[in-house]
Each structure stands twice: as structure tokens, then as C-alpha cells.
PLY file of the C-alpha trace (Angstrom):
ply
format ascii 1.0
element vertex 376
property float x
property float y
property float z
element edge 375
property int vertex1
property int vertex2
end_header
-16.90 -19.04 -17.51
-14.45 -21.95 -17.54
-11.91 -20.20 -19.76
-11.41 -16.92 -21.55
-13.40 -16.47 -24.71
-12.56 -13.55 -26.99
-16.21 -12.88 -27.85
-17.62 -12.96 -24.34
-14.69 -11.35 -22.49
-15.72 -8.07 -20.84
-12.53 -6.02 -20.42
-14.20 -3.33 -18.29
-15.74 -5.86 -15.90
-12.45 -7.71 -15.65
-10.59 -4.44 -14.99
-13.01 -3.53 -12.21
-12.66 -7.00 -10.74
-8.86 -6.77 -10.75
-8.97 -3.31 -9.16
-11.13 -4.74 -6.39
-8.59 -7.45 -5.54
-6.67 -6.20 -2.46
-3.11 -5.19 -3.34
-1.69 -5.84 0.13
1.94 -4.97 -0.62
1.16 -1.66 -2.36
-1.24 -0.76 0.43
1.52 -1.28 2.99
3.98 0.76 0.91
1.48 3.60 0.79
0.93 3.30 4.54
4.66 3.93 4.98
4.15 7.25 3.15
7.36 6.67 1.17
5.30 6.02 -1.98
2.45 8.49 -2.28
-0.03 9.87 -4.75
0.94 13.12 -6.48
-1.83 15.51 -7.51
0.54 17.26 -9.92
0.97 13.99 -11.81
-2.78 13.43 -11.94
-3.35 16.89 -13.36
-0.53 16.57 -15.89
-0.83 13.02 -17.19
-4.37 11.77 -16.75
-5.96 10.94 -20.10
-8.82 13.41 -19.54
-6.35 16.25 -18.95
-5.77 18.82 -21.67
-2.05 18.54 -20.99
-1.87 14.74 -21.10
1.59 13.70 -22.32
4.50 11.37 -21.52
7.00 13.84 -20.01
6.63 17.22 -18.31
8.59 19.88 -16.47
6.57 21.27 -13.58
7.24 23.89 -10.88
8.93 22.79 -7.68
8.63 25.41 -4.96
11.56 26.34 -2.73
11.39 26.74 1.04
11.30 29.99 2.97
14.69 31.33 4.02
16.43 34.53 5.05
17.45 36.25 8.27
14.61 37.87 10.24
14.95 41.59 10.93
14.49 43.29 14.25
10.94 44.50 14.84
11.62 47.64 16.86
9.43 50.32 15.29
12.45 51.83 13.55
13.88 49.24 11.17
12.31 48.63 7.77
11.25 45.20 6.55
13.58 43.70 3.94
11.33 41.10 2.30
12.79 37.91 0.86
11.80 35.89 -2.20
11.61 32.14 -2.73
13.26 30.36 -5.59
11.06 28.48 -8.04
12.70 25.29 -9.24
11.83 23.02 -12.13
11.29 19.27 -11.89
11.14 16.76 -14.72
8.52 14.03 -14.25
7.68 11.15 -16.55
5.43 8.23 -17.39
6.38 4.66 -18.13
4.32 1.97 -19.78
4.64 -1.78 -19.65
2.62 -4.58 -21.26
2.54 -8.36 -21.38
0.29 -11.17 -22.51
-0.52 -14.73 -21.46
-1.79 -17.41 -23.84
-3.91 -20.49 -23.23
-4.33 -23.03 -26.03
-7.66 -24.76 -26.55
-5.89 -28.14 -26.54
-4.36 -27.43 -23.12
-7.84 -26.73 -21.83
-9.09 -30.01 -23.31
-6.37 -32.25 -21.88
-6.45 -30.70 -18.39
-10.16 -31.29 -17.98
-11.14 -27.61 -18.24
-8.55 -25.73 -16.19
-9.90 -22.28 -15.20
-7.38 -19.99 -16.87
-9.13 -16.86 -15.64
-8.80 -17.96 -12.02
-5.11 -18.69 -12.56
-4.43 -15.27 -14.05
-6.43 -13.24 -11.57
-4.65 -14.99 -8.70
-1.23 -13.97 -10.03
-1.52 -10.81 -12.10
-1.37 -8.32 -9.22
1.72 -10.02 -7.83
3.27 -10.01 -11.31
2.76 -6.26 -11.79
3.95 -5.64 -8.23
7.23 -7.26 -9.19
7.46 -5.20 -12.39
6.83 -1.93 -10.54
9.33 -2.87 -7.84
12.01 -3.51 -10.46
11.29 -0.11 -12.00
11.62 1.54 -8.59
15.01 -0.13 -8.13
16.07 1.05 -11.60
15.11 4.62 -10.65
17.12 4.46 -7.42
20.13 3.03 -9.23
19.97 5.88 -11.72
19.73 8.50 -8.98
22.88 7.22 -7.31
24.67 7.21 -10.68
24.21 10.95 -11.24
27.46 12.15 -9.59
28.81 13.30 -12.98
25.57 14.75 -14.33
25.37 18.47 -15.07
27.94 21.26 -15.09
29.44 23.64 -12.56
27.50 24.00 -9.33
24.83 21.53 -10.43
27.41 18.80 -11.00
28.98 19.55 -7.62
25.57 19.36 -5.93
24.77 16.04 -7.59
28.14 14.61 -6.51
27.60 15.84 -2.95
24.17 14.20 -2.85
25.57 10.82 -3.94
28.43 11.05 -1.42
26.41 12.25 1.57
23.47 9.94 0.95
25.70 6.84 0.63
26.73 5.13 3.86
29.37 2.56 2.90
30.64 0.24 5.64
31.62 -2.64 3.36
35.26 -1.83 2.56
38.03 -3.24 4.79
39.30 0.24 5.61
35.81 1.51 6.43
35.62 -0.15 9.84
37.95 -1.07 12.64
36.41 -4.48 13.21
35.01 -6.93 10.69
31.60 -7.10 12.35
31.17 -3.36 11.69
31.11 -4.11 7.96
27.65 -5.65 8.46
24.47 -3.79 9.35
23.87 -3.51 13.05
21.91 -1.66 15.70
23.26 1.79 14.82
23.69 1.49 11.04
20.32 2.79 9.93
20.31 5.76 12.30
23.85 6.76 11.27
23.06 6.48 7.56
19.94 8.65 7.60
21.61 11.24 9.85
24.54 11.51 7.42
22.08 11.98 4.56
19.56 14.41 5.98
20.76 15.56 9.39
17.86 16.80 11.49
15.44 15.72 8.75
16.24 12.04 9.38
12.87 11.38 11.02
11.25 11.60 7.57
12.67 8.19 6.59
10.04 5.47 6.74
10.87 2.61 4.31
13.83 0.25 3.84
14.49 -1.91 0.75
17.07 -4.63 1.44
18.41 -7.98 0.24
17.52 -11.13 2.17
21.17 -11.43 3.26
20.81 -8.09 5.03
17.40 -8.89 6.51
18.67 -12.26 7.76
21.52 -10.54 9.56
19.02 -8.15 11.13
16.82 -11.09 12.15
19.79 -12.80 13.81
20.41 -9.62 15.77
16.69 -9.50 16.66
16.41 -6.08 15.03
13.62 -6.93 12.61
10.14 -8.42 13.05
7.92 -9.51 10.17
4.35 -8.36 9.67
1.40 -10.61 8.91
-2.00 -10.12 7.35
-5.24 -12.09 7.17
-6.51 -12.95 3.69
-10.15 -13.15 2.59
-10.32 -16.80 3.71
-9.32 -15.76 7.23
-5.85 -17.34 6.98
-2.95 -15.46 8.54
-0.06 -15.07 6.08
3.45 -13.67 6.14
3.54 -10.32 4.34
7.28 -10.58 3.60
7.64 -7.18 5.23
9.00 -6.25 8.64
10.10 -3.22 10.64
13.60 -2.00 11.52
13.86 0.86 14.00
10.22 1.62 13.23
10.74 1.73 9.44
8.89 -0.65 7.15
11.25 -3.21 5.57
10.72 -4.74 2.12
12.96 -7.72 1.31
13.88 -8.20 -2.34
16.72 -10.30 -3.71
16.81 -8.19 -6.87
18.53 -5.51 -4.81
22.00 -4.56 -6.12
24.69 -7.12 -5.24
28.36 -6.72 -6.16
31.00 -9.43 -5.79
34.43 -7.91 -5.05
37.21 -10.21 -6.25
40.11 -11.10 -3.93
43.49 -9.41 -4.43
46.56 -11.63 -4.63
49.77 -10.74 -2.83
52.31 -9.07 -5.09
55.93 -8.15 -4.46
57.98 -8.38 -1.29
56.71 -7.11 2.06
58.43 -3.88 3.09
59.52 -3.02 -0.42
58.11 -0.45 -2.80
55.25 -1.74 -4.93
54.23 -4.42 -2.47
50.52 -5.29 -2.49
49.06 -7.10 0.49
46.54 -9.88 -0.17
42.88 -9.12 0.37
39.95 -11.50 0.65
37.02 -11.22 -1.70
33.61 -10.24 -0.38
30.07 -9.35 -1.44
28.57 -5.86 -1.19
24.83 -5.43 -0.67
22.97 -2.18 -1.32
20.07 -1.21 0.93
17.85 1.75 0.01
16.12 3.91 2.61
13.23 6.14 1.56
11.51 8.95 3.40
7.93 10.17 3.37
6.94 11.36 -0.09
10.15 10.11 -1.69
8.31 8.64 -4.69
5.15 10.05 -6.25
3.25 7.36 -8.15
0.02 7.66 -10.13
-1.76 5.10 -12.29
-2.56 7.12 -15.43
-4.10 4.17 -17.23
-4.06 2.76 -20.72
-6.84 3.05 -23.29
-7.43 -0.73 -23.12
-5.80 -2.10 -19.94
-7.13 -5.64 -20.48
-7.89 -7.22 -23.81
-8.56 -10.69 -25.22
-7.24 -11.76 -28.61
-8.30 -15.08 -30.21
-6.44 -16.89 -32.96
-8.57 -19.81 -34.15
-5.87 -21.13 -36.52
-2.71 -21.16 -34.40
-2.12 -24.44 -32.51
-5.71 -25.45 -33.09
-7.02 -22.30 -31.43
-5.82 -20.20 -28.51
-6.79 -17.15 -26.48
-4.35 -14.48 -25.25
-4.98 -12.04 -22.43
-3.06 -8.79 -22.96
-2.49 -6.42 -20.04
-1.16 -2.85 -20.28
-0.08 -0.49 -17.50
0.99 3.16 -17.43
2.24 5.02 -14.37
3.47 8.55 -13.79
6.42 9.07 -11.46
7.98 11.95 -9.55
10.96 11.73 -7.19
11.17 14.22 -4.32
13.89 16.78 -5.02
15.13 14.90 -8.10
14.42 15.80 -11.72
14.15 13.31 -14.56
15.97 14.91 -17.50
15.04 12.53 -20.32
18.56 13.09 -21.63
18.95 9.51 -22.86
15.55 8.07 -23.75
14.74 6.73 -27.21
10.96 6.23 -27.06
7.96 7.60 -25.19
8.48 5.17 -22.31
11.86 4.75 -20.61
13.28 1.23 -20.35
14.70 -0.09 -17.08
18.21 0.44 -18.51
17.43 4.08 -19.34
16.06 4.66 -15.83
19.36 3.29 -14.46
21.37 5.84 -16.47
22.69 8.65 -14.25
22.60 11.07 -17.20
18.81 11.08 -16.88
18.77 12.34 -13.29
19.77 15.52 -11.45
18.81 17.46 -8.35
15.97 19.88 -8.97
17.40 23.31 -9.92
16.14 26.82 -10.57
17.52 27.11 -14.10
20.20 29.51 -12.85
22.87 26.99 -11.79
21.42 26.52 -8.30
20.20 23.14 -7.04
18.09 22.48 -3.98
19.88 21.44 -0.80
20.66 17.73 -0.76
19.21 17.37 2.76
15.77 18.00 1.29
15.87 14.68 -0.58
14.67 11.80 1.68
16.57 9.04 -0.12
19.67 7.24 1.12
21.54 3.97 0.61
23.60 1.69 2.82
26.34 -0.49 1.35
27.38 -3.39 3.57
28.53 -7.00 3.53
25.18 -8.15 4.77
0 1
1 2
2 3
3 4
4 5
5 6
6 7
7 8
8 9
9 10
10 11
11 12
12 13
13 14
14 15
15 16
16 17
17 18
18 19
19 20
20 21
21 22
22 23
23 24
24 25
25 26
26 27
27 28
28 29
29 30
30 31
31 32
32 33
33 34
34 35
35 36
36 37
37 38
38 39
39 40
40 41
41 42
42 43
43 44
44 45
45 46
46 47
47 48
48 49
49 50
50 51
51 52
52 53
53 54
54 55
55 56
56 57
57 58
58 59
59 60
60 61
61 62
62 63
63 64
64 65
65 66
66 67
67 68
68 69
69 70
70 71
71 72
72 73
73 74
74 75
75 76
76 77
77 78
78 79
79 80
80 81
81 82
82 83
83 84
84 85
85 86
86 87
87 88
88 89
89 90
90 91
91 92
92 93
93 94
94 95
95 96
96 97
97 98
98 99
99 100
100 101
101 102
102 103
103 104
104 105
105 106
106 107
107 108
108 109
109 110
110 111
111 112
112 113
113 114
114 115
115 116
116 117
117 118
118 119
119 120
120 121
121 122
122 123
123 124
124 125
125 126
126 127
127 128
128 129
129 130
130 131
131 132
132 133
133 134
134 135
135 136
136 137
137 138
138 139
139 140
140 141
141 142
142 143
143 144
144 145
145 146
146 147
147 148
148 149
149 150
150 151
151 152
152 153
153 154
154 155
155 156
156 157
157 158
158 159
159 160
160 161
161 162
162 163
163 164
164 165
165 166
166 167
167 168
168 169
169 170
170 171
171 172
172 173
173 174
174 175
175 176
176 177
177 178
178 179
179 180
180 181
181 182
182 183
183 184
184 185
185 186
186 187
187 188
188 189
189 190
190 191
191 192
192 193
193 194
194 195
195 196
196 197
197 198
198 199
199 200
200 201
201 202
202 203
203 204
204 205
205 206
206 207
207 208
208 209
209 210
210 211
211 212
212 213
213 214
214 215
215 216
216 217
217 218
218 219
219 220
220 221
221 222
222 223
223 224
224 225
225 226
226 227
227 228
228 229
229 230
230 231
231 232
232 233
233 234
234 235
235 236
236 237
237 238
238 239
239 240
240 241
241 242
242 243
243 244
244 245
245 246
246 247
247 248
248 249
249 250
250 251
251 252
252 253
253 254
254 255
255 256
256 257
257 258
258 259
259 260
260 261
261 262
262 263
263 264
264 265
265 266
266 267
267 268
268 269
269 270
270 271
271 272
272 273
273 274
274 275
275 276
276 277
277 278
278 279
279 280
280 281
281 282
282 283
283 284
284 285
285 286
286 287
287 288
288 289
289 290
290 291
291 292
292 293
293 294
294 295
295 296
296 297
297 298
298 299
299 300
300 301
301 302
302 303
303 304
304 305
305 306
306 307
307 308
308 309
309 310
310 311
311 312
312 313
313 314
314 315
315 316
316 317
317 318
318 319
319 320
320 321
321 322
322 323
323 324
324 325
325 326
326 327
327 328
328 329
329 330
330 331
331 332
332 333
333 334
334 335
335 336
336 337
337 338
338 339
339 340
340 341
341 342
342 343
343 344
344 345
345 346
346 347
347 348
348 349
349 350
350 351
351 352
352 353
353 354
354 355
355 356
356 357
357 358
358 359
359 360
360 361
361 362
362 363
363 364
364 365
365 366
366 367
367 368
368 369
369 370
370 371
371 372
372 373
373 374
374 375
């Protein structure tokens, strides 16, 4: 079929074809175990589930604790109980469409629109999902003021302990320490999770950060062989054994210079400071993000308008995913519709550590998510 035709388009066949196209990047992310399937999401949100919905609060089981008693034939056992926490999980939906006019087909000698779309659509949705992941992480690290009492304190402690900031002039003795180096990653994940640091497996960073790591010979890029047998750069590498994803949509902040003010040695004097750029790098551990494709009723659809522009066909694509974040609850405190926007996912009011409903949050060390803020 040289071009899409609304009457002959088979949405189910096209959907199966697209599902069969290897999604190399997502496969690698799943291999890192940072992004995993979540059976709870499947059971809650799948369309054939009796509980199918757009938001849910599900149980989140606590870990065993307590001091063991002496087994001496005299002492009685004092059994402990585990806390049951509650976690908010959600779905998001996104859609888009691409149009091809009949006249464009005529003047290009029969360009195969289907081939063009199928060669790009997986990459397009990869980019959309990656932007949503970054929005979620931004929101999580904006939750320091969310909640009340002990919950608010726990959220603030999480943000502080899971942020490793070496970018500020007073954060390092030497300027080169403001940039990522050989010990940065290890120090950051130890500060966040202590003896649980080995769970970290994935790094999201800006190209400025990855370039610095390359110059220090701390990162090596992976390659894969496509179906034509050609070896290609995967745009992923490893840093201290953790998979690295490079993305220039990572948070970047330009800090303006400070002009000198007043007289040196006198009260109110302000020393001049140079401006600089701060780059955020996210580090995720195994199981940090639960992700399930819960589907749309019609994921692919053709619409034909014979009148507009002399006739044109539009391919419409719809996606729905369910998301859980390890140890973090989505509160849906500021969400206007049944699918959160990127801006709503970035809002710290929508996120909080999982709690037991009795003003007790889980320990921050149980959350395998951290960030590094550096100058590159």
C-alpha cells in the first residue's frame, strides 16, 4: 500500500506490526531494572479488570523490623507487626496525529507515508515517555513542603539526603570538584541510600555531563546491531557499571553572576561572583519506576477528509500508561482531568513519601532515587 487509505487501513494489523518493531531503548531501560513492569498496575488498570480506572490507592507493605528476643527456653516471644502503607498510583494518556495530503503524495511521486511513520513513531513515543519520566522526577524533588507534621519532615529529609549538590562555589574546595568525577556517583548514592546504594542501576544526564565523563574516560557507549546488520550507536553508555541515558532535556539552570557591591572590609560588602550553569543528573535504582502499557480502545486510527486541501488522510495514535514510583505516592492533589499534564506531574504538591495513614512515612533510604547537581 503506497499510502494510508482510510477504508483499507487495518488498525489492529498496524498495531501488531508496530508492537513487533524492536524498541531498543526501552528494552535497555528494562534490562537496567530501573524501569520495570508492575503486576499491581496490571491488575488495577487493565481494561479487562473490574477495577479499571485512572487513579488508585493500593497497599504498600512495610519491611520486617523489631529486636529479636533471646531464645533460652524461659523467655516468651513478643511478636511484632508490620505497617501497611498506602501508595497512590496513576495513569496518563497522550495522543497525536500526523496528516498526509493527497496532493503531497501526487507531487512527490508516491512517497510511502506509512513507511515514514512506522520508522519514526516508536522513537517519537520514546521521547514523549522520557519527558514524562523527567516531569515525574522533577515533581518528586519538589515535594519538600508537601504534607504536614512528620510527613512534611520526612519529605524534606528525602529531598535533602537524595540531592548531592557540588555546583555551588562554597560546596567544594577546588573548582574541578564542582564537576562530576570519579567519586561523584558513588558518594551521591551512598548519601541517599547508605548500604542500599548497590540498588542503583540507571543514570539520566545532560550531554554536558556525559562529555565531561567521556573526557575523564569514565563512560563508554554501547552499540547494537539493527535488522540490516549495521552496528549503530545506542546513545547509552555505562558509568561505574550503571547504564547512562543522555538527554539534553534534563534540567539546566543558569545562575546569574553577582556584581561587587560596597567597599571591601566594610559592613554590607558583597564580593563579585561569576555566573555558571547547573546540570541535574538523576540516578535510579532497581524497581524505581513501575510502568505498564494499559492501552487505549483504539490505539491507531485513520481519518479521511476528502474535502480539506483536496483530500487528506490523518493517522491518529493514542497511548495510555500506568505508573508507580517506588516508595513515593502520587496524591492527585492538583490534577484537573483524568490524565495529568507534564506540568501537573512536575508539581511537588502531587507527591509524597508513602505513609501508613497515621503520620508515619517509610524510611527515605528505601527509595532508590537520587539526583546530582553539578556544573557539568
